[in-house]
C-alpha positions in Angstrom: -0.4 -24.8 -22.3 0.2 -21.9 -19.2 -1.6 -18.7 -19.1 1.5 -16.7 -20.2 2.7 -19.2 -23.3 -1.4 -19.3 -24.8 -2.5 -15.9 -24.3 1.5 -13.7 -24.6 2.9 -16.4 -26.9 6.0 -16.5 -24.4 7.8 -19.4 -23.3 7.4 -19.9 -19.4 7.4 -21.5 -16.6 5.4 -21.3 -13.6 7.0 -20.5 -10.7 4.0 -20.3 -7.8 1.8 -18.1 -6.6 2.0 -15.3 -3.8 -0.5 -12.5 -2.5 -2.3 -13.1 -5.4 0.4 -12.7 -8.1 1.4 -15.8 -10.4 5.0 -15.9 -10.9 6.3 -16.9 -14.4 10.2 -17.7 -15.8 10.7 -16.4 -18.9 13.8 -15.7 -20.8 15.7 -12.9 -19.2 13.1 -12.2 -16.0 9.8 -12.8 -15.1 6.3 -12.5 -16.0 4.0 -11.6 -13.1 0.2 -12.2 -13.8 -1.9 -9.7 -11.6 -5.8 -9.3 -11.2 -7.0 -6.0 -12.7 -8.9 -5.4 -9.2 -5.6 -5.5 -7.4 -4.3 -3.1 -9.2 -4.6 0.4 -7.7 -4.1 2.7 -10.6 -6.9 1.3 -13.2 -5.5 3.6 -16.3 -3.1 0.6 -17.5 -2.3 2.9 -20.3 -1.0 5.5 -18.0 0.6 3.1 -15.8 2.7 1.6 -18.8 3.9 5.3 -19.4 4.8 5.8 -15.7 6.8 2.6 -16.0 8.6 3.1 -19.0 9.4 6.9 -17.8 10.4 5.4 -14.5 13.0 2.9 -16.6 14.5 6.1 -18.6 14.3 8.7 -16.3 15.6 6.8 -12.9 17.3 3.8 -14.4 14.9 1.3 -12.4 14.3 -2.1 -14.0 10.7 -1.6 -13.0 8.0 -3.8 -13.8 6.3 -3.0 -16.6 2.9 -4.2 -18.3 3.0 -5.8 -21.4 0.2 -6.8 -24.2 -1.6 -10.2 -24.9 -1.5 -11.6 -28.3 -4.2 -9.8 -29.2 -2.5 -6.1 -28.2 -4.5 -5.3 -25.5 -3.8 -4.6 -21.9 -6.1 -6.6 -19.9 -6.5 -10.4 -20.3 -9.7 -12.5 -19.5 -9.7 -14.1 -16.1 -11.0 -17.0 -14.8 -13.0 -17.1 -11.3 -11.1 -16.3 -9.4 -9.6 -13.6 -11.1 -12.3 -11.2 -11.3 -12.4 -8.6 -14.3 -9.4 -9.8 -15.8 -5.9 -10.2 -15.6 -2.7 -7.7 -16.3 0.8 -9.0 -17.2 3.9 -7.4 -15.9 7.8 -8.2 -17.3 10.6 -7.7 -14.7 14.0 -8.2 -15.3 15.7 -10.8 -13.1 17.9 -8.7 -11.4 16.9 -5.9 -8.8 18.1 -3.0 -7.0 17.5 -2.3 -3.5 18.1 0.8 -1.3 19.1 1.7 2.1 17.6 4.8 3.5 15.7 7.5 2.7 17.9 9.1 0.4 16.7 6.2 -2.1 12.8 7.0 -1.8 13.5 10.9 -1.4 15.6 10.8 -4.6 12.9 8.9 -6.0 9.8 11.2 -5.3 11.5 14.3 -6.1 12.5 12.8 -9.9 9.1 11.3 -10.3 7.2 14.4 -10.0 8.5 15.5 -13.3 6.3 13.0 -14.1 3.1 14.3 -16.6 0.1 13.0 -14.9 -3.2 13.3 -17.2 -5.6 12.3 -14.5 -4.5 13.0 -10.9 -8.2 13.9 -10.0 -9.1 10.0 -10.0 -6.1 9.0 -7.8 -5.6 8.7 -4.0 -4.2 12.2 -3.5 -5.6 14.2 -1.7 -8.9 11.5 -1.3 -7.5 9.8 2.1 -10.5 10.4 4.1 -12.6 9.2 1.2 -11.0 6.0 0.5 -10.7 5.6 4.2 -14.7 5.8 5.0 -15.6 3.5 2.4 -13.0 0.8 3.6 -14.5 1.8 7.4 -17.8 1.3 5.8 -17.2 -2.6 4.5 -15.4 -3.5 7.6 -18.5 -2.5 9.7 -20.9 -4.4 7.6 -17.9 -7.5 8.6 -18.9 -6.7 11.7 -22.6 -6.6 11.6 -22.8 -9.6 9.6 -21.1 -11.9 11.9 -22.6 -10.4 15.1 -25.7 -11.5 13.8 -24.8 -15.0 13.2 -26.4 -17.2 16.2 -23.0 -19.2 17.0 -19.3 -17.9 16.2 -15.7 -19.3 15.6 -12.6 -19.0 17.6 -11.9 -16.4 15.4 -15.0 -14.5 14.6 -15.1 -13.7 18.6 -11.5 -12.8 18.3 -12.4 -10.2 15.4 -15.4 -8.7 17.6 -13.4 -8.4 20.6 -11.0 -6.1 18.7 -13.2 -4.6 16.3 -14.3 -1.8 18.8 -10.1 -0.5 18.8 -9.5 -0.8 15.2 -12.9 1.0 13.7 -12.0 3.7 16.5 -9.2 4.3 15.0 -10.3 4.3 11.5 -12.9 7.3 12.5 -10.3 9.3 14.7 -8.0 9.3 11.4 -10.7 9.8 9.0 -11.9 13.1 11.5 -8.4 14.1 11.1 -7.8 13.9 8.0 -11.0 15.7 7.0 -10.0 18.7 9.5 -6.6 19.2 8.7 -7.5 19.1 5.0 -9.8 21.9 5.8 -7.2 23.9 8.0 -4.3 23.5 6.4 -2.4 24.1 3.1 -0.5 20.8 1.3 2.5 22.0 0.3 3.7 18.5 -1.7 2.4 18.1 -5.4 1.7 14.6 -6.1 4.6 12.1 -7.2 4.5 8.3 -8.1 4.2 6.4 -4.4 4.0 2.4 -4.0 0.5 0.9 -3.0 2.3 -0.5 0.2 5.7 0.4 0.6 8.5 -2.0 2.1 10.4 -1.3 5.1 13.6 -2.9 3.8 13.1 -0.8 0.2 13.3 -4.2 -2.0 9.7 -3.2 -3.2 11.0 0.1 -4.6 11.4 -0.8 -8.3 9.9 -4.5 -7.9 6.6 -3.9 -7.7 4.1 -3.0 -10.3 1.4 -1.9 -7.6 2.3 2.1 -8.5 0.0 4.7 -7.3 -0.4 8.5 -8.1 -0.2 10.2 -4.7 0.8 12.3 -1.7 4.9 11.2 -0.8 3.3 11.0 2.8 2.1 7.9 2.1 5.4 5.9 1.1 6.8 7.2 4.5 3.9 6.3 6.7 3.7 2.8 5.2 7.5 2.7 5.4 7.2 3.2 9.3 4.1 0.5 9.6 6.1 -2.1 7.4 9.2 -1.3 9.7 6.9 -2.0 13.1 5.2 -5.1 11.6 8.9 -6.4 10.9 9.7 -5.7 14.7 11.7 -3.0 14.3 9.8 -0.6 16.5 12.8 1.6 17.0 12.3 5.5 17.0 15.6 6.2 16.3 15.4 4.4 12.8 12.2 6.7 11.6 14.3 9.4 13.1 17.2 8.5 11.1 15.3 7.6 7.8 13.5 10.6 8.1 16.6 13.1 8.1 18.1 11.3 5.1 14.7 12.2 3.4 15.0 15.4 4.1 18.4 16.0 2.7 17.4 15.4 -0.4 13.4 15.8 -0.8 12.7 18.4 1.7 9.0 17.9 3.6 6.4 20.7 4.6 5.4 21.1 8.3 1.5 20.0 7.0 3.5 16.8 5.2 3.7 15.5 8.9 0.3 15.4 9.7 -0.8 13.4 6.7 2.1 11.0 7.8 0.6 11.0 11.2 -2.9 10.2 10.1 -2.2 7.6 7.7 -0.4 5.7 10.2 -2.8 6.2 12.6 -5.6 4.6 10.0 -5.2 0.9 10.7 -4.8 -0.5 7.1 -3.0 -3.3 7.9 -5.9 -4.9 10.2 -8.5 -3.9 7.4 -6.2 -5.8 4.8 -6.6 -9.0 6.7 -10.2 -8.7 7.6 -10.5 -8.1 3.5 -8.7 -11.2 3.1 -10.4 -13.3 5.3 -13.9 -11.7 4.4 -14.0 -11.4 0.9 -10.8 -13.6 -0.7 -9.7 -16.2 1.3 -12.2 -17.6 3.8 -10.4 -20.5 4.9 -7.6 -18.6 6.6 -9.6 -17.9 9.1 -9.2 -21.7 10.8 -5.2 -20.3 10.8 -5.2 -16.4 11.3 -5.7 -16.2 15.1 -2.3 -15.9 15.7 -2.1 -12.8 13.1 -5.1 -11.1 14.9 -2.9 -11.1 18.4 0.0 -9.7 16.6 -1.7 -7.1 14.4 -3.3 -6.1 17.9 0.4 -6.5 19.3 1.6 -4.3 16.5 -0.8 -1.8 16.8 0.0 -1.1 20.2 3.3 -0.3 18.7 2.2 2.0 16.1 0.7 4.5 19.5 4.1 4.4 20.9 5.7 5.5 17.4 2.7 8.0 16.4 3.2 9.7 20.2 6.3 10.0 19.6 6.2 10.9 16.0 4.0 13.8 17.2 6.2 15.0 19.9 9.0 15.7 17.5 7.7 16.4 14.2 4.0 18.6 14.9 4.8 21.1 17.7 2.8 23.4 15.1 -0.1 20.5 14.4 -3.4 19.3 15.9 -2.6 15.7 17.5 -4.7 13.1 18.9 -5.1 13.5 22.6 -5.5 9.9 23.7 -2.2 9.7 21.6 -0.4 12.7 22.9 
C-alpha cells in the first residue's frame, strides 16, 4: 500500500518522483506529496485558503492541499522527507499562458486576497533571505577549501565561487540601499516560488508565496535565459504585455534588477549538491559550466534592462 492510499485513504498509483515531489495518479487528477521544508509558505492553513481563493476567483485549477485521514495538513515523513509531507490534489488538465498579460492579470487579481501574516513572508525581505543563503554557500566554500584533496567538481566549484559570491554581495548591497532610498509602491500579491518561462507552472505549482510581483518577472527572465532564449526583445515584449494590464511602478524595476542579479540558480544547485544529493557532484560538471555560461547571458540582459527601464534608478557600475 502506498503513502497516499495509507495516509489519505485515496486509491492511488505511484507515477514517479521529480525534484523531491512524489506524484500519484488518482481519480480525476494527481496527488503530489511535497516535503514540508520545501514549501515556501509554511502556514498550510493559509496556503489552502490561498489555493481555494485562486480556484474560485481566478477559475484556476491550482493544486490544493488536502488533509490526511487524521484531519491534519502535515503527515509524518520518512528520513528523507524531514519534518513531514503535505499532499496536494491537482486536476488532470492544466491551463497555460502565452504572455505577460496572463501573469499581470494573475498578480492584479491576487492582490485582493486578504493576507493575514504578510510580515512573515519574503515581501520586502529579500536582502535578509539572500544574506542567509550567501552565508550558507560561504560555509560550503570554506569546508571544501579545508579539504586536503578535491574532486573535479569541488575544484570547479572553488574556481567559480568568487564570481557568484561577488554577484550575491552586489545584489544584497544594492537591495539594502535601494530599500532605504526608494518607496516601493506595488503591494504584495501571490507569486510563484520559481516561475517557469513557459508559464506552464502558472496554476500548476503548489509552491505559492506572498511577495512583490517583481519576483515573478525576474524569475521569468531568468528562466527564459536558462531555457536558451536570451533575447532582450522577448523581455521587452513580456514587460510591455504585463504593463498593459497591471502597470509597474518605476521603483519596481530596481527590485527586478536586483533579483536577477542575485545568482539564485547557482545557489539552488549548490544546495542540492551539498545538502540534498551529494552523488550529483559526479555528474554535475556540465551543469556548473552551463550555469557559468548562463551567468554571462544574465549580465547582458541586466545591462540592457538597466539601460531601457532604469534611467532614473541606480545601477551596478560593472554591469552598465
